[in-house]
C-alpha positions as semicolon CSV with decimal commas, in nm:
position;residue;x (nm);y (nm);z (nm)
1;M;1,114;3,070;3,842
2;Q;1,034;3,150;4,208
3;E;1,310;3,118;4,464
4;Y;1,161;2,854;4,649
5;F;1,222;2,630;4,353
6;L;1,571;2,689;4,315
7;S;1,656;2,693;4,683
8;T;1,444;2,371;4,780
9;Y;1,510;2,140;4,476
10;K;1,849;2,291;4,361
11;N;1,843;2,324;3,984
12;F;1,623;2,114;3,776
13;F;1,778;2,006;3,433
14;V;1,715;1,815;3,143
15;I;2,008;1,709;2,950
16;G;2,030;1,479;2,644
17;L;2,039;1,440;2,268
18;S;1,790;1,350;1,999
19;Y;1,740;1,280;1,634
20;E;1,738;1,669;1,565
21;K;2,131;1,672;1,574
22;A;2,240;1,331;1,645
23;D;2,214;1,040;1,371
24;A;2,140;0,702;1,455
25;L;2,506;0,589;1,517
26;V;2,569;0,863;1,756
27;R;2,229;0,801;1,935
28;G;2,323;0,447;1,969
29;K;2,638;0,539;2,150
30;F;2,448;0,738;2,404
31;S;2,167;0,486;2,451
32;L;2,108;0,324;2,790
33;S;2,022;-0,042;2,854
34;L;1,843;-0,123;3,182
35;A;2,164;-0,239;3,339
36;Q;2,314;0,082;3,250
37;K;2,037;0,300;3,370
38;N;2,054;0,112;3,703
39;A;2,429;0,171;3,726
40;L;2,386;0,545;3,645
41;L;2,102;0,567;3,909
42;E;2,323;0,389;4,174
43;E;2,601;0,625;4,117
44;A;2,359;0,937;4,126
45;I;2,244;0,802;4,461
46;E;2,620;0,764;4,590
47;I;2,708;1,115;4,497
48;G;2,386;1,254;4,669
49;L;2,160;1,361;4,401
50;E;1,815;1,447;4,510
51;G;1,637;1,299;4,216
52;L;1,698;1,173;3,862
53;V;1,523;0,973;3,593
54;A;1,688;0,835;3,280
55;T;1,497;0,758;2,956
56;S;1,635;0,614;2,637
57;T;1,464;0,548;2,303
58;C;1,587;0,495;1,957
59;N;1,519;0,870;1,901
60;R;1,643;1,015;2,201
61;T;1,822;0,984;2,545
62;E;1,766;1,215;2,823
63;L;1,828;1,256;3,204
64;Y;1,576;1,459;3,424
65;G;1,720;1,561;3,749
66;F;1,846;1,788;4,001
67;A;2,213;1,893;4,041
68;D;2,432;2,190;4,139
69;D;2,547;2,194;3,782
70;A;2,423;2,034;3,446
71;S;2,785;1,894;3,394
72;T;2,718;1,645;3,673
73;L;2,427;1,474;3,467
74;I;2,633;1,499;3,135
75;D;2,924;1,326;3,310
76;L;2,694;1,062;3,433
77;L;2,550;0,993;3,107
78;C;2,883;0,970;2,925
79;K;3,021;0,743;3,191
80;H;2,749;0,501;3,183
81;S;2,693;0,505;2,793
82;N;2,945;0,464;2,514
83;G;2,919;0,838;2,428
84;S;3,181;1,093;2,486
85;K;3,176;1,448;2,641
86;I;3,322;1,581;2,309
87;T;3,038;1,449;2,115
88;F;2,769;1,540;2,370
89;D;2,902;1,900;2,340
90;E;2,865;1,880;1,962
91;V;2,505;1,750;1,953
92;G;2,351;1,757;2,302
93;Y;2,131;2,001;2,482
94;V;2,072;2,143;2,816
95;Y;1,754;2,291;2,946
96;S;1,718;2,415;3,309
97;A;1,415;2,527;3,542
98;E;1,116;2,635;3,325
99;K;1,283;2,537;2,988
100;A;1,342;2,205;3,110
101;I;0,981;2,160;3,225
102;S;0,840;2,308;2,895
103;H;1,066;2,064;2,706
104;M;0,922;1,769;2,910
105;F;0,573;1,857;2,837
106;R;0,649;1,889;2,453
107;V;0,823;1,554;2,440
108;A;0,525;1,394;2,638
109;G;0,283;1,580;2,418
110;G;0,423;1,443;2,087
111;L;0,519;1,802;1,968
112;D;0,904;1,717;1,988
113;S;0,890;1,380;1,838
114;Q;1,055;1,285;1,508
115;I;0,718;1,213;1,378
116;L;0,463;1,478;1,494
117;G;0,209;1,320;1,727
118;D;0,402;1,012;1,819
119;F;0,329;0,919;2,165
120;E;0,547;0,617;2,205
121;I;0,788;0,786;2,438
122;I;0,516;0,800;2,704
123;S;0,556;0,430;2,791
124;Q;0,924;0,477;2,818
125;M;0,885;0,785;3,041
126;K;0,647;0,589;3,283
127;S;0,878;0,293;3,307
128;S;1,188;0,500;3,368
129;F;1,028;0,718;3,650
130;L;0,887;0,397;3,810
131;L;1,250;0,262;3,800
132;S;1,381;0,572;3,966
133;K;1,105;0,551;4,228
134;K;1,181;0,187;4,300
135;R;1,566;0,278;4,329
136;G;1,461;0,575;4,566
137;I;1,584;0,849;4,375
138;S;1,263;1,035;4,294
139;N;1,080;1,297;4,478
140;A;0,744;1,471;4,495
141;F;0,848;1,719;4,229
142;L;0,944;1,466;3,986
143;E;0,643;1,256;4,038
144;R;0,411;1,541;4,005
145;L;0,596;1,668;3,684
146;F;0,591;1,309;3,526
147;N;0,218;1,256;3,609
148;A;0,138;1,612;3,460
149;S;0,337;1,549;3,152
150;I;0,142;1,200;3,106
151;Q;-0,178;1,374;3,168
152;A;-0,109;1,620;2,897
153;S;-0,011;1,345;2,659
154;R;-0,344;1,164;2,732
155;R;-0,555;1,475;2,688
156;I;-0,368;1,562;2,363
157;K;-0,410;1,228;2,223
158;N;-0,799;1,207;2,320
159;E;-0,905;1,576;2,257
160;T;-0,710;1,664;1,949
161;Q;-0,624;1,489;1,613
162;L;-0,253;1,537;1,646
163;S;-0,196;1,157;1,635
164;S;-0,463;1,087;1,350
165;G;-0,390;0,919;1,019
166;A;-0,087;0,717;0,892
167;T;0,265;0,857;0,948
168;S;0,467;0,549;0,850
169;V;0,479;0,381;0,528
170;S;0,405;0,027;0,698
171;F;0,093;0,186;0,860
172;A;0,003;0,361;0,549
173;S;0,019;0,039;0,354
174;V;-0,218;-0,128;0,604
175;Q;-0,457;0,166;0,598
176;Y;-0,466;0,159;0,221
177;I;-0,548;-0,212;0,231
178;L;-0,825;-0,154;0,464
179;N;-0,979;0,117;0,257
180;T;-0,943;-0,092;-0,068
181;V;-1,011;-0,449;0,027
182;D;-1,341;-0,580;0,128
183;F;-1,261;-0,796;0,446
184;S;-1,604;-0,935;0,464
185;A;-1,457;-1,271;0,358
186;S;-1,104;-1,385;0,469
187;K;-0,820;-1,288;0,243
188;N;-0,489;-1,446;0,172
189;I;-0,207;-1,193;0,233
190;L;0,142;-1,273;0,131
191;L;0,437;-1,074;0,282
192;F;0,762;-1,099;0,083
193;G;1,054;-0,963;0,273
194;T;1,086;-0,929;0,663
195;G;1,345;-0,651;0,701
196;K;1,251;-0,335;0,916
197;I;0,958;-0,224;0,705
198;G;0,839;-0,588;0,652
199;R;0,850;-0,634;1,023
200;N;0,644;-0,325;1,095
201;T;0,409;-0,405;0,821
202;C;0,338;-0,732;0,965
203;E;0,272;-0,606;1,316
204;N;0,021;-0,361;1,168
205;L;-0,131;-0,631;0,938
206;V;-0,204;-0,841;1,241
207;K;-0,328;-0,564;1,466
208;H;-0,561;-0,390;1,230
209;T;-0,689;-0,636;0,980
210;H;-0,750;-0,925;1,226
211;N;-0,690;-1,158;0,928
212;K;-0,523;-1,483;1,018
213;H;-0,428;-1,593;0,664
214;I;-0,094;-1,414;0,654
215;T;0,199;-1,598;0,494
216;L;0,566;-1,476;0,523
217;I;0,835;-1,552;0,276
218;N;1,201;-1,431;0,308
219;R;1,523;-1,528;0,116
220;T;1,674;-1,624;0,479
221;K;1,386;-1,825;0,613
222;D;1,501;-1,807;0,993
223;K;1,422;-1,438;0,982
224;A;1,077;-1,490;0,878
225;E;1,029;-1,752;1,124
226;E;1,136;-1,541;1,404
227;I;0,872;-1,293;1,321
228;A;0,602;-1,548;1,255
229;G;0,665;-1,715;1,577
230;K;0,545;-1,388;1,756
231;F;0,214;-1,378;1,579
232;N;0,141;-1,748;1,491
233;L;0,195;-1,701;1,122
234;T;0,275;-1,910;0,833
235;V;0,619;-1,925;0,670
236;K;0,696;-2,067;0,334
237;D;1,028;-2,126;0,147
238;F;1,152;-1,878;-0,098
239;S;1,120;-2,158;-0,361
240;E;0,747;-2,146;-0,300
241;L;0,698;-1,772;-0,391
242;T;0,529;-1,831;-0,727
243;T;0,287;-2,076;-0,574
244;E;0,189;-1,847;-0,281
245;I;0,147;-1,556;-0,509
246;H;-0,100;-1,768;-0,709
247;Q;-0,300;-1,816;-0,387
248;S;-0,290;-1,466;-0,258
249;D;-0,519;-1,182;-0,274
250;I;-0,267;-0,916;-0,149
251;L;0,112;-0,926;-0,215
252;I;0,325;-0,688;-0,001
253;V;0,678;-0,659;-0,128
254;A;0,937;-0,522;0,123
255;T;1,264;-0,674;-0,014
256;G;1,568;-0,478;-0,036
257;A;1,707;-0,585;-0,382
258;Q;1,856;-0,355;-0,637
259;H;1,646;-0,503;-0,923
260;P;1,289;-0,608;-0,941
261;T;1,207;-0,916;-0,734
262;I;0,850;-0,959;-0,866
263;T;0,756;-0,950;-1,238
264;K;0,460;-1,057;-1,425
265;E;0,615;-1,385;-1,516
266;L;0,577;-1,492;-1,146
267;I;0,210;-1,423;-1,155
268;H;-0,020;-1,692;-1,243
269;T;-0,360;-1,621;-1,112
270;N;-0,696;-1,488;-1,279
271;K;-0,830;-1,347;-0,957
272;D;-0,786;-0,986;-0,837
273;L;-0,431;-0,932;-0,702
274;L;-0,330;-0,612;-0,512
275;I;0,037;-0,543;-0,495
276;L;0,199;-0,313;-0,271
277;D;0,563;-0,218;-0,331
278;L;0,732;-0,078;-0,010
279;S;1,080;-0,126;-0,159
280;I;1,354;0,140;-0,229
281;P;1,443;0,096;-0,502
282;K;1,126;-0,039;-0,646
283;N;1,133;-0,425;-0,641
284;V;0,807;-0,474;-0,834
285;D;0,850;-0,440;-1,211
286;E;0,602;-0,213;-1,372
287;N;0,512;-0,482;-1,617
288;V;0,272;-0,651;-1,358
289;T;0,027;-0,376;-1,445
290;E;0,002;-0,538;-1,799
291;L;-0,211;-0,803;-1,615
292;P;-0,578;-0,698;-1,621
293;N;-0,636;-0,856;-1,259
294;V;-0,333;-0,684;-1,091
295;S;-0,339;-0,344;-0,912
296;L;0,000;-0,194;-0,816
297;M;0,064;0,060;-0,544
298;H;0,418;0,196;-0,499
299;M;0,574;0,345;-0,199
300;D;0,598;0,689;-0,342
301;H;0,212;0,714;-0,337
302;L;0,212;0,568;0,025
303;S;0,476;0,821;0,129
304;K;0,250;1,100;-0,013
305;I;-0,024;0,966;0,206
306;T;0,206;1,012;0,515
307;D;0,314;1,347;0,401
308;D;-0,046;1,474;0,394
309;T;-0,109;1,328;0,725
310;L;0,176;1,530;0,874
311;E;0,050;1,841;0,719
312;R;-0,298;1,797;0,854
313;R;-0,149;1,724;1,198
314;K;0,019;2,052;1,210
315;Q;-0,318;2,239;1,230
316;F;-0,370;2,075;1,577
317;I;-0,032;2,215;1,726
318;P;-0,203;2,524;1,881
319;Q;-0,471;2,310;2,034
320;A;-0,212;2,078;2,170
321;E;0,005;2,358;2,319
322;A;-0,311;2,510;2,490
323;I;-0,363;2,182;2,664
324;I;0,006;2,183;2,776
325;E;-0,012;2,550;2,891
326;E;-0,331;2,448;3,103
327;I;-0,183;2,150;3,265
328;K;0,158;2,334;3,316
329;A;-0,022;2,616;3,495
330;E;-0,178;2,361;3,738
331;F;0,177;2,214;3,803
332;Y;0,303;2,574;3,888
333;E;0,011;2,623;4,093
334;W;0,104;2,306;4,285
335;L;0,454;2,412;4,313
336;D;0,362;2,750;4,433
337;T;0,171;2,582;4,730
338;R;0,484;2,382;4,790
339;K;0,682;2,688;4,901
340;F;0,477;2,729;5,222
341;A;0,445;2,349;5,306
342;P;0,725;2,356;5,552
343;T;0,565;2,657;5,721
344;I;0,222;2,492;5,757
345;K;0,403;2,169;5,889
346;A;0,579;2,372;6,157
347;L;0,282;2,574;6,233
348;K;0,082;2,246;6,294
349;L;0,362;2,094;6,506
350;K;0,376;2,428;6,707
351;F;0,001;2,423;6,767
352;E;0,011;2,058;6,870
353;Q;0,281;2,120;7,122
354;L;0,088;2,397;7,271
355;G;-0,231;2,174;7,271
356;R;-0,045;1,888;7,454
357;E;0,112;2,147;7,711
358;E;-0,238;2,288;7,788
359;I;-0,417;1,940;7,811
360;D;-0,124;1,828;8,055
361;Y;-0,163;2,143;8,272
362;Q;-0,541;2,109;8,287
363;G;-0,517;1,739;8,354
364;K;-0,299;1,807;8,655
365;K;-0,551;2,065;8,775
366;M;-0,901;1,910;8,733
367;D;-1,017;1,580;8,866
368;G;-1,186;1,351;8,634
369;F;-1,020;1,550;8,335
370;M;-1,091;1,348;8,002
371;H;-0,772;1,346;7,822
372;E;-0,890;1,146;7,519
373;Q;-1,161;1,366;7,450
374;A;-0,956;1,690;7,505
375;E;-0,689;1,538;7,251
376;V;-0,956;1,495;6,991
377;I;-1,100;1,864;7,044
378;S;-0,744;1,981;7,029
379;Q;-0,660;1,809;6,714
380;R;-0,965;1,930;6,541
381;I;-0,905;2,284;6,640
382;V;-0,537;2,245;6,521
383;H;-0,656;2,104;6,190
384;K;-0,898;2,409;6,131
385;I;-0,663;2,684;6,216
386;T;-0,378;2,536;6,000
387;R;-0,615;2,492;5,717
388;S;-0,728;2,860;5,742
389;F;-0,354;2,972;5,738
390;A;-0,298;2,758;5,436
391;S;-0,587;2,891;5,257
392;H;-0,450;3,248;5,327
393;L;-0,111;3,160;5,196
394;R;-0,247;3,016;4,886
395;Q;-0,445;3,347;4,805
396;A;-0,150;3,567;4,928
397;N;0,025;3,596;4,589
398;G;0,286;3,834;4,595
399;S;0,269;3,879;4,970
400;T;0,317;3,496;5,047
401;V;0,704;3,562;5,134
402;A;0,602;3,832;5,381
403;S;0,319;3,624;5,550
404;I;0,560;3,326;5,600
405;E;0,817;3,552;5,765
406;L;0,551;3,690;5,982
407;L;0,449;3,348;6,091
408;N;0,801;3,225;6,162
409;K;0,856;3,542;6,382
410;V;0,524;3,529;6,571
411;F;0,535;3,144;6,633
412;D;0,915;3,114;6,654
413;L;0,885;2,837;6,381
414;D;1,232;2,824;6,301
415;K;1,302;2,638;6,618
416;I;1,051;2,363;6,531
417;P;1,236;2,043;6,415
418;L;1,032;1,909;6,099
419;D;1,217;1,567;6,072
């Protein structure tokens, strides 16, 4: 990394922990609520950090920011979460400078997600940066880096198939239904069980099937009603299970029992019935297949679909990495130009000062001197000259430092106040 980066922005760090080494319990201790994020950022401002962004999802918690030492950021995270320094040392990670930047691009690009090609963290990264910007603890570097990371994510999603196909059983089940069932006519769908998989399946059903005839049944009715309220769905009592099965075209079972909750004795219908068992262990008895009108699909088959999807996604990793390298190169090019920005600013101020002095001098000597026109001409000349110098510095490559030193010496720029 170039000296300008380290001297102007201090060290840039990413510290955090993720699904790779920290289990859900540990990740939960280090997770940050909105209130905790605000408190963390407030303290970061108080201790004089130049820029900091905090993001927290179910799979990772990370801080992106500038500090003299990474331990400052680690201490902030531990203080404002329920995590400890000892635990962080066991499962956490620290990246700095170029490695920190590369890590951010990989996270945003879906290459470091628990599920390859998952871009859900992007919305978190956006909102987290906006929170820091609102609190006044962001800077041009962070804004450019976050925008570049988001741009890489968007291009990977649009230009590759890294996120194609089903990677969760709940989504795979809905995709299987769409590929198997003819929805030209409305179908009655019954979802039995509204735990985590049931909730996710319900969301995917509403989103992808556009079918309004979805009924929920759960042993605890209020849990089903909570989900149904979000999507305006029908809820029935557990006692009505047999009646609802009779009216259904598709039955999705996502219960958590240790023994089958659906057997052929509960099925009293002559129309075709597709049953998807998303439970572990299996909650649909194999004897349902003895009925000629019933088709049964187990979770193990749907899991195979997700495994195949992930294998197919891997072939698009090189394409995604090439996009990241392209946008990362553009970011470094921008960063490179930032190192002479103070010099160009000082040079412009110097020329403007010389222009004002000359205009004042000529105004005193000449009758009818037109100050406004002279100022316009002076500003245009200053703009053209400084733009020429900026162009030279951009193309100077290895001699940029020497050119900056020469400009500082010739025009005595060190004495020009930039604030």
